C-alpha positions as CSV (number, residue, x, y, z in Angstrom):
1,X,141.5,77.6,21.3
2,X,143.2,74.6,19.7
3,X,146.6,75.7,21.0
4,X,145.2,76.0,24.5
5,X,143.7,72.5,24.2
6,X,147.0,71.1,23.0
7,X,148.8,72.9,25.8
8,X,146.4,71.5,28.4
9,X,146.7,68.0,26.9
10,X,150.5,68.3,27.0
11,X,150.4,69.4,30.7
12,X,148.0,66.6,31.4
13,X,150.3,64.1,29.9
14,X,153.3,65.5,31.9
15,X,151.2,65.4,35.1
16,X,150.1,61.8,34.3
17,X,153.8,60.8,33.8
18,X,154.7,62.4,37.1
19,X,151.9,60.7,38.9
20,X,153.0,57.3,37.5
21,X,156.5,58.0,38.6
22,X,155.4,58.9,42.1
23,X,153.2,55.8,42.2
24,X,156.2,53.7,41.2
25,X,158.2,55.4,43.9
26,X,155.5,54.7,46.4
27,X,155.4,51.0,45.5
28,X,159.1,50.8,45.8
29,X,159.0,52.4,49.2
30,X,156.2,50.1,50.3
31,X,158.3,47.1,49.2
32,X,161.4,48.4,51.0
33,X,159.3,49.1,54.1
34,X,157.9,45.5,54.1
35,X,161.4,44.1,53.7
36,X,162.6,46.2,56.6
37,X,159.6,45.1,58.7
38,X,160.4,41.4,57.9
39,X,164.1,42.0,58.8
40,X,163.1,43.6,62.1
41,X,160.8,40.7,62.8
42,X,163.5,38.2,62.0
43,X,166.0,40.0,64.2
44,X,163.5,40.1,67.1
45,X,162.8,36.4,66.8
46,X,166.6,35.7,66.7
47,X,167.1,37.9,69.7
48,X,164.3,36.2,71.6
49,X,165.8,32.8,70.8
50,X,169.2,33.9,72.1
51,X,167.7,35.3,75.2
52,X,165.7,32.2,75.9
53,X,168.8,30.0,75.3
54,X,170.8,32.2,77.7
55,X,168.0,32.2,80.3
56,X,167.8,28.4,80.2
57,X,171.6,28.1,80.5
58,X,171.6,30.4,83.5
59,X,168.7,28.6,85.1
60,X,170.5,25.3,84.6
61,X,173.8,26.7,86.1
62,X,171.9,28.1,89.0
63,X,170.1,24.8,89.7
64,X,173.4,22.9,89.5
65,X,175.1,25.3,91.8
66,X,172.2,25.0,94.3
67,X,172.3,21.2,94.1
68,X,176.0,21.3,94.8
69,X,175.6,23.6,97.7
70,X,172.8,21.4,99.1
71,X,174.9,18.3,98.7
72,X,177.9,20.0,100.4
73,X,175.7,21.2,103.3
74,X,174.2,17.8,103.8
75,X,177.7,16.2,103.8
76,X,178.9,18.7,106.4
77,X,175.8,18.0,108.6
78,X,176.5,14.2,108.4
79,X,180.2,14.8,109.3
80,X,179.2,17.1,112.2
81,X,176.7,14.5,113.4
82,X,179.2,11.7,113.3
83,X,181.7,13.9,115.1
84,X,179.1,14.7,117.8
85,X,178.3,11.0,118.2
86,X,182.0,10.1,118.5
87,X,182.4,12.7,121.2
88,X,179.4,11.4,123.0
89,X,180.6,7.8,122.7
90,X,184.1,8.8,124.0
91,X,182.5,10.7,126.9
92,X,180.4,7.6,127.8
93,X,183.5,5.4,127.7
94,X,185.4,7.8,129.9
95,X,182.5,7.8,132.3
96,X,182.3,4.1,132.4
97,X,186.1,3.9,133.1
98,X,185.7,6.0,136.2
């Protein structure tokens, strides 16, 4: 009976050691998982910052391009209007000469 008890105690000790090893492994894995989660969060934030920066840059370039197109269009309208007025004035002068 004593031998059986000793054998059971020995097995219990071995199992307890294995359980402690597994718990240590679990804690290490949890720590690694938390670090990976933090790394992923940091990468996501960095990516979002880059995307925001690029979006702002593109919006600024678009706005500048639109402003330039608008300015060019207005200049052409002014030139066309002046040209039309000059032609009308020339036509009036020609009419008066007759």
